[in-house]
C-alpha positions as CSV (number, residue, x, y, z in Angstrom):
1,M,-1.6,-16.5,-14.7
2,E,0.6,-13.5,-15.1
3,A,-1.0,-10.2,-16.2
4,R,0.6,-7.9,-18.7
5,V,-0.9,-4.6,-19.5
6,K,0.6,-1.9,-21.8
7,V,1.2,1.3,-19.9
8,D,2.7,4.8,-20.6
9,A,4.8,5.0,-17.5
10,T,8.5,5.5,-16.6
11,P,10.5,2.3,-16.7
12,S,11.9,3.2,-13.2
13,L,8.5,2.5,-11.7
14,A,8.3,-0.8,-9.9
15,G,6.2,-3.2,-11.8
16,V,6.9,-1.7,-15.3
17,A,9.2,-3.6,-17.7
18,G,9.4,-3.2,-21.4
19,G,6.5,-0.7,-21.5
20,Q,4.2,-3.3,-19.8
21,L,2.8,-3.5,-16.3
22,T,3.8,-6.8,-14.7
23,G,2.1,-8.8,-12.0
24,V,-0.6,-11.4,-11.6
25,I,-4.4,-11.4,-11.8
26,G,-5.9,-10.3,-8.5
27,L,-6.9,-7.3,-6.3
28,A,-4.3,-4.4,-6.4
29,I,-4.1,-2.4,-3.2
30,A,-2.2,0.9,-3.4
31,A,0.3,1.9,-0.7
32,V,-0.2,5.7,-0.4
33,N,2.3,7.9,1.3
34,P,1.5,11.0,3.6
35,K,1.6,13.3,0.5
36,G,-1.2,11.2,-1.2
37,E,1.2,9.7,-3.7
38,I,1.1,6.0,-4.6
39,A,4.4,4.5,-3.4
40,G,3.7,0.9,-4.4
41,F,1.0,-1.8,-4.8
42,Q,0.4,-5.1,-3.1
43,I,-1.6,-7.7,-5.1
44,G,-4.0,-10.1,-3.5
45,S,-3.6,-13.0,-6.0
46,D,-6.6,-14.8,-7.4
47,N,-4.3,-17.9,-7.6
48,R,-3.0,-18.2,-4.0
49,S,-1.8,-21.7,-4.4
50,K,0.7,-20.6,-7.0
51,Y,1.6,-17.0,-6.0
52,G,0.7,-16.9,-2.3
53,K,-1.7,-14.6,-0.5
54,Y,-0.1,-11.2,-1.3
55,L,2.8,-10.1,-3.4
56,W,4.3,-6.7,-4.1
57,L,4.1,-5.3,-7.7
58,S,7.7,-5.5,-8.9
59,S,9.7,-5.7,-12.0
60,A,13.0,-6.6,-10.3
61,S,13.0,-10.1,-11.9
62,K,12.8,-8.5,-15.3
63,G,15.6,-6.0,-14.8
64,G,13.4,-3.2,-13.3
65,N,12.9,-1.9,-9.8
66,G,11.5,-3.7,-6.8
67,P,8.9,-2.3,-4.4
68,H,11.4,-1.0,-1.8
69,L,11.6,2.6,-1.0
70,P,15.0,4.5,-1.1
71,S,15.3,3.7,2.6
72,S,15.1,-0.1,1.6
73,E,11.8,-0.4,3.6
74,L,8.6,-1.5,2.0
75,P,5.9,1.1,1.8
76,V,3.1,1.3,4.4
77,F,-0.6,1.8,3.7
78,L,-1.8,5.2,4.9
79,W,-5.5,5.7,4.7
80,R,-6.7,9.2,5.4
81,H,-10.2,10.4,4.4
82,P,-9.9,13.1,1.7
83,E,-12.3,15.4,3.5
84,A,-10.6,15.1,6.9
85,E,-10.1,18.5,8.4
86,Q,-8.2,17.2,11.4
87,I,-6.7,13.8,12.4
88,T,-7.5,13.0,16.0
89,Q,-6.4,9.4,16.1
90,T,-4.0,7.1,14.2
91,W,-4.7,3.4,14.2
92,L,-2.1,0.7,13.3
93,V,-3.6,-2.3,11.6
94,E,-1.9,-5.4,10.2
95,G,-1.9,-5.8,6.4
96,S,-3.0,-3.9,3.4
97,L,-6.5,-5.2,2.9
98,K,-7.4,-5.2,6.6
99,S,-6.3,-1.6,7.0
100,L,-8.3,-0.5,4.0
101,I,-11.5,-2.3,5.2
102,T,-11.0,-0.8,8.7
103,A,-10.7,2.7,7.2
104,L,-13.7,2.3,5.0
105,K,-15.9,1.0,7.9
106,L,-14.8,3.9,10.1
107,W,-15.5,6.5,7.4
108,F,-18.7,5.2,5.9
109,R,-20.4,3.3,8.7
110,H,-19.4,5.4,11.6
111,G,-18.7,8.8,9.9
112,R,-15.2,9.0,11.5
113,K,-13.2,11.0,9.0
114,D,-10.9,12.1,11.8
115,I,-9.1,8.7,12.1
116,Q,-6.3,7.7,9.8
117,I,-5.2,4.1,9.5
118,I,-1.7,2.8,8.9
119,G,-1.4,-0.7,7.5
120,A,1.8,-2.7,7.5
121,K,3.1,-6.2,8.1
122,R,3.4,-7.4,11.7
123,G,7.1,-6.8,12.1
124,K,6.9,-3.2,10.9
125,L,3.9,-2.5,13.1
126,A,6.1,-3.1,16.2
127,R,8.5,-0.3,15.0
128,L,5.6,2.0,14.1
129,N,4.1,1.5,17.5
130,Q,7.0,3.3,19.0
131,C,5.8,6.6,17.4
132,S,2.1,6.0,18.2
133,G,0.2,8.9,19.5
134,R,1.7,11.2,16.9
135,S,0.1,11.8,13.5
136,V,1.9,10.9,10.4
137,R,2.3,14.1,8.3
138,A,3.6,15.0,4.9
139,D,7.0,16.8,5.0
C-alpha cells in the first residue's frame, strides 16, 4: 500500500509530489550527511513481496526529484553520536539498517561515542574503503 501524507515542504525535495509525501508503509531510515542534514530516506517496506526489501524515497515517477545527490551518487548513512567530542574510528557497514543498529549498539551498550559509522550499499563500500583511516568531516 502506498502512503501519502500531506506535508509543508519544497516540491524539489525527493519524495514530495503535489504537496504530499510519497512512499510506502514501512520503516524510514534517514541518510544524514556530515553536516547533520538529512540527505535522503530509505524505506524498509512492510510489503517486501511487492516493493522489495528497501527502496529510496523518491518522487521521480511523479515528476519530482529522485534520491540522487547532485554528484549523481546515492546518499550514504553517517551515524555520529551527537555528544561525540572526538571521532577516533570510522567503521564501514553494509546497509542503512545494519549501520544504524551497529551505531546504536556501540553507543548505548558499549559507551563508544567516539566511533562513527558509515552505511552504504556493498558496491559503494569498496570505493569508501579507499579513504578508510580518515574521518569524514563537514566542509
